[in-house]
Each structure stands twice: as C-alpha cells, then as structure tokens.
N, C-alpha and C positions, 0 to 999 in steps of 0.2 A: 550203635550209639557210642559216641566218643565221651568217655568219662573224664572228668576233671580231677586233678589231685585234691581239689577242695571238697569233693563229694565223699566226706568221711562220716556221714551220718546215715542211719537207717530209721525207718518208721516202725514202731512197735506199739502195742497197747499194753499199758501197765495198770492193773486194777481198774480196767474199763476206760482208761483215759489214753487217747492217742498222743504219743510223744515221739520226738526225734532224739535218738541217742547215738553215741559214738559207735562207729563200725568196729567189729572185731573185739568186743569186750565180753567177758564172761559174766555169768549170772552173779558170781561173787563180786566182781567189779561193779556191776550195775547197782547192787545193794549199797556199796560204798558211795558211789556217785549220787544216789538218791537219798543218802544219809539214813538208810534203814538199818537198824541194828540187826546183826546176823544171828543173834541168840533168840531162841524161842519163835522162829518163823519157819513156815513151810513155803516152798516155791512150786508153782505149777506152771509149766510152759506148754501151751497148746494142748491142754487137758491131760497132761502127763505130769505126775509128781516127780520132781527132780530130787533125788537123795542128796543130802548135804555133802556127801563124799564126792559128788559129781559137779558141784557148783563151780569149781575152778577149771573144769574141763568143758562145760557146756557154753558155747559161744552164741550170743544172741543173734538171731537172723531177722532179716527184713520181714515184716508183717507177723512176727511172733506175738502171741497173746500170752502175757505174763501176769500171773496173779501171785501176790504175796499175802500170806495169811499169818496172823499172829496166833501163836499157840498160848492159850490161856488155861492155867491150871485151876481146877475146881477145888473146892474144899469146904 
C-alpha cells in the first residue's frame, strides 16, 4: 500500500467515541488537543492505566481505546 504524505491521522476511540487524531502524538498532547485539563484525571489505554509520569512517552496508536476519567474528591 502506497501511503501518502497526507495520511497523518489515525483512528482511535476516546471515551467510547471513534475519532481521528494526529499520528505520532503522545497521551499528554492528546489531552491538550482535546482541551482536557491534565489535573485530576486518569488515563486508561487499552485497559491499562497509564501513570502520569508516562503520558509524555506513550504515543497513541491506530485503534487504541483511550478512556479519560475525572478524579473526584469526596468529602
């Protein structure tokens, strides 16, 4: 298959919704693009919790299932 230079997106599922995102972006960059505050959230990629310390190192892959959970403090 001959890929074009314009093929710069991948398909992922974010919180149950199929979306096309830029190729080669990290989980941290995805949160910025989606305007999701990085404080008080947890990220799960393909049923695996991604520690905050790894967000800048984990690159989103085609067909990833990404869930963003808000951490809510009780009181």
